[in-house]
N, C-alpha and C positions, 0 to 999 in steps of 0.2 A: 504494500500500500504506500502511495506517495505521502511525503511528509505533511503536506497541507491537509490532506484528507484525514490523516492520522490525528493531527492536531484538532480538527473539527470534531471527529468522533469522540475523542477524550474530553473535549470542551463540553459537548452535550452530555456526556456521561457524568461529568462533574456537577453540572447544573441539576441533573436528575437525582443524583445521590444527595446533594445539598438539600433539595426539596424534601427528600425522604427523611433526612434528619430533622427537618423543620416539623414534619407531620408526626413523626413517631417518637420523638424524645422531648422530655420536659425541659424548659429553660426559662425561668422567670427573669424579668428585667432586673438589672442591678445598677445602682447609682453610686456605688463606692462607699456606702455608709451602712451602719447597722442601727436599728431603731428599738425603742422600748415604749411601753405604756407610760403615760404621764401619771401625775399624782392621782390617787383614788378620788373618783367623783368629778374629775375635770374633763373626761372624754377627750384627751389629747394624746398626741404621739410625739416623742422627743428623740432627737438624734443622739444616739448613745455613743457612737464612735465613727470617725471618718478615716477609713483606711486608704482611700484613693480619691484624689481631687479630679472629678470628671466635669469640671465647668466647661461649657461650650466655648469654642473659639470666639474671640472677640469680647469675652466677658472678663471683668476684673476679678481678682481673688476674693474681694469682698462679697461677690455675688454667688460664691460657691457655698455648699452646705458646710455648717460648722457645728462642732459638738455643743450640745445644749439647746439647739434650735427647737422651738415648739411649733409643730406643723399644724396648720389650720385647713388649707385646701391645696389641691394640686391641679394644674392645668397642663394638658398635653397639647403642645404646639404642633398640630397636624399640618400646618403650612398654609391653610386657607381659613378665612374668617368663619365660614359656615361649618367648618370641621373641627374647630377648637372644642375640646372636651373639658368640662369642669367637674371635679369630684370633691365632695366635702369629706375630710378625714376625721372620723370620730374615734377610731381605735386602731390598733396595730393590724387587725385582720383586714380592715377596709383598705389600708395602705398596701398591704401585701397583695390583695386581690387586684388592686389597680396596677401595680408594677408587673404582676403576672400576665396582664393583658397587653402591656406595652411591648412592642417589638424592639429588639436591639437596633440602635441607630436613631431612635427618637430622642426628643428633648422634652423634659418636663420642667415647668415653672412651679416652684413650691412657695406658697404663701404662708408666712408665719403669723402667729397671733398678734404680733405688734405691727403688722402691715408690711414688714420687709419681704422682699421677693428674692428667693434663691433660684438658681437654675442648675440643671445637671443633665449630662448626656446619659442615655440608657444603653448599657452594653450587656452582653451575654454574661450571666452569672458564672464566674469561674468555677464554682462548686457544683454546677448543675450536671445532670446526666449528659446533656448534649455536649457540654464542654469536654467531658471525659471521652466521649466517642469521637469528637472532632480532633482531639489532641494529636494523633498520629499524622493527620492530614495537615494540620497547622505546622507541625514540626517539619515535615517534608517540604511544604510550600516555602517555609522560611529558609531551608537549605538551598532550594532552587533559586530563590531571590538573591541569596548571598553569593551563589556561584555566578550569577549574572553581574552583580555589583563588583565582584572580584576582578572581572575582566575589563571593566569600563576604562579605568585609567591606563593600564598597559596598552589596550587597543587604541585609545585616542592618541596617546603620545607616539607610539611606534608607527601607527598608520599615517599620521600627519607628517612626522619627520621624514619617513621614507617617501611619502608622496611629494613633498616639497623638494627633497634632495633629488628625487628621480626626475622632476621637471627641470632641474638645473638652475632654478632661481632667476632665469632670464625672461625672455618674451613669453615662453610657454606658461611660466608661473603667473605672469601678469595677465595673460589672456584668460586663463582658467579662473583666476581670482576675480576678474571683472565680470565674467559670465556668471559665476556663482553668486556674486553679490547682486547682480542685476536680477537673476532669477529669484533669489530669496526676497528681495524687496518687492518684486512684482507680485509673487504669490501671497506675501504678507498683507499687502494693500488689498488684494482681491478678497482674502479671507476676512479682514477687518470690515471691509465694505459690505460683504455678504452678511456678516454677523449683525452689523448695525441695522441693515434693512429688515432682517427677520425679527430682531428684538423689538423694533418700532412697530412692526406689523402685528406680531402676536402678543407682545407685552406680557411675558411670562411671570413677571414679578408683581402684577396687580393683585392686591388683596392678600399678599403673603404676610404671614405672621412670623417675623424673624426673631421675635423675643429679645431684641436688643435693648440695651440700657437706655432709659429716657434721659439720663444725665449726659451732658456734653463732656467729652474727654478731649483734652488738647494734647497733641503730640508734636513730633517733629515734622517738618515739611518733607514731602516725598523727594526722592533723589532726582536730580536732573541728569542729562546725558553725560555731562562732564564727570559727575560722581561715578557713573557706571564705567566710563572709560578709565578712570583712576583705579577702580577696583579690579579691572582686568589685568593690571600689572602686579604680579605677585611680589610681596616683600621677601618671602622665603619660599623658594621653589619646592623644597622638600615638604614644607607645610601644606602647600597647595595640593600635593599628591596624596595627602592623608584623608581627604574627604571628597566624596563625589559631588558635593555642592560647590567646589571650586573649579568646575569644568572650564569656564572661560579663561581662568588664569593658566590652566594647563595648556589649553589651545594656543593662547598667546605665546607662551614659552616655547611650545613645540614648533610654531610657525617661525619664530626667531631662530631657534636652534637648527631647524632644517634649512633655513635660508643661509645661515652663516656656515653650515657644512659645505655648501656649494662655493663659498668664498675661501675655504681653507686650502692650504697647500695639498698637492696631489696625494702624498702618503697618508696623512691623517684623514683626508676626505674619503679616500677609498676604504680605509679601515673602519671609520664610523658608519659609512653607508652600508658596508657588508654586515657589520655587527648588528645594526638596527634592522636591516632587512631580514636577517636570520631570526632576531627576536620577534619581529612581526609574524614571520611564518610559524614560529612556535606558538605564539599567542593565538593565531588563527587555527592551529591544530587543536588547541584547548577549546576554542569557540566551537569548532566542529563537533567535539565530544559533548559539550554542553547542549548543542543544538539537538542532539539525539535524545536528550532528556526533556526537551520542550513539551511534547505531548503529555508526559506524565506530570511535569511541573504545572502545566496549565490545568490538568485534572485536579491536582491537590489545591491549587489556588481557588478554583471555582467551587470546590466542595467547602473550603474554608469560608469564602465570602458569602455564598448563598446559605450555608448552614448557620453562620453567625448572625447575619442580618436579615436573611429572607428577602421578601419583597415589600415589607412594611415601609422601609425607608424611602422607597420609590413613589409611594402614594402622594405625598405632598409635593414631590418634584416632577409630577407627570407632565405638566405644561412646559416646564423648563427642559425636561428631557426630550420632549417632542421638538422643541425649538432647536436644541443642539443636534438631534438626530437629523432633522430636516436640513440644517446647515451642512452637516457632514455628507449627507447624500448628494446635495447640490455641488459642494466643493470637490468631493471625490469622484462623483459620477458625471459632472459636466465640466467644471473649471479645469481640473488637472488633466483629464483625458484630452480636452481641447488643446492645452499647451503641449501635451505629449505628441499629438498628431501634427499640429501646425508648426511648432518650434523644433521638436525632436525628430519628426518623421517616423515615429514608432507607433505600432498598433497598440492602443490602450488595452484591448482585451488580452492580448498576448503578454503584455507587461504586467498587468494585474495578476494573471495566472502565474507568472514567474515569481512575483513578489508575495504570493499568498502566505507563505510561512512567516514573513515579516509582519504582514497585516494581522494575522491571528495572534502572533506573539505580542504585538503592540496592544491589541484589544485586551488580552489577558493581563498584562502587566501594567497597562496605563502609563507607560513611560518610554519615551524615545531613547533615553540613555540606556535603559536596561535592555532595549531591543537591539542596541548597536551591534553586539556580537553576531546576532542572527542576520542583521542588515548587511554587514560587510561580507559575511559568508555567502549569503544568497546573491548579492550583487555580482560576486566573482563567479560562482558556480552556475547559477540559473539565469542571471541577467547578462552575463558575458561582458560586464563593464571592466575596463582596464583597472588594475590595482592602483596605478598612478592617479587616476581620476577619483575612484571610489574612496581611497584612503584619505584624500584631501576633502572631498565634498561631504561625505556621509557624517563624520564626526562633527563638522561645523553645523550641518543641518539638524542633527540630533539635539543641538543646544540652542541655536538661534533661529531655526526655521521649522518649528514643530507642526506647522500647518500643512507640510507636504512640499 
């Protein structure tokens, strides 16, 4: 069976098994705290202990549950005004019943007796039956993601350096750089324009209950493009390699390093070029091995995601998801194929068929960077793109041109 069909089969199997875990195993909602009955005759519930801070993103620490809080009511922010649910909490049993009905991925607002509002994400109870059944899949999915992350920095550095050194740093390098930059800018503008049109037509955020704080918070001004350019230059090259979040710094250093290899004397130039090309080939062999594990990694990832969150989290996001899906269909089904045919002279259908392992891996991991090992391997073996071109263009695109 071809790789892309194998990925698709295991992807579907992962969704089915995740749904089975949802239906057949118990998993009450968990907000990172334990509770107890209040004082006799008060009909209240008190936060006994906070073992994990699960405040939603964008909230301050003061909005998280705290030990000693006396709970009055809970509201589930289902995402739309007509779907918000209010429950009065009179005893521990009523709170437990409410949390057992809330799916993982939801957000609850908790009203205290003094009128203060706390907020918490709802996750899968780590002590539940479902958590225990899912643990092997969560473990294997984590190993798979770590294998992909392990390859990112070595692949980016060796591929860009060998690509630039192979181009010679002269006119070929300049021409490829201009074309790459022009293509990235063009597709980015088209993607932004399409997104703005659809958002203004569909308006997915109308009526949404985001549960954000009503108090204004003042922070620092957002970065301008000069700040971004400054952050691209690493203060410490070795530190830049220690985290996948410093990708732009690694790319900047790799471009400079590859360019100055072409300016070095004959002996060191030949030595470094051969050394890094050999390193690139070894890393690609590792990527080929990891690529064989992609179907099974995708399976474990889907079991984990569907088993932990189910489809509850998607209900309040349905309009937003529809907007994003429509934008992706138009961009991937109309805009990019048109550019492929008109600019590249390539059959879109044949190209998408060749790149199917990349598309399915990207869908499963939701990360251009994590898909990079599969991308480079597929471009070389199925897309028949020269290593000089793919090793320069793909790592840049995975960081600065994630729209395609």
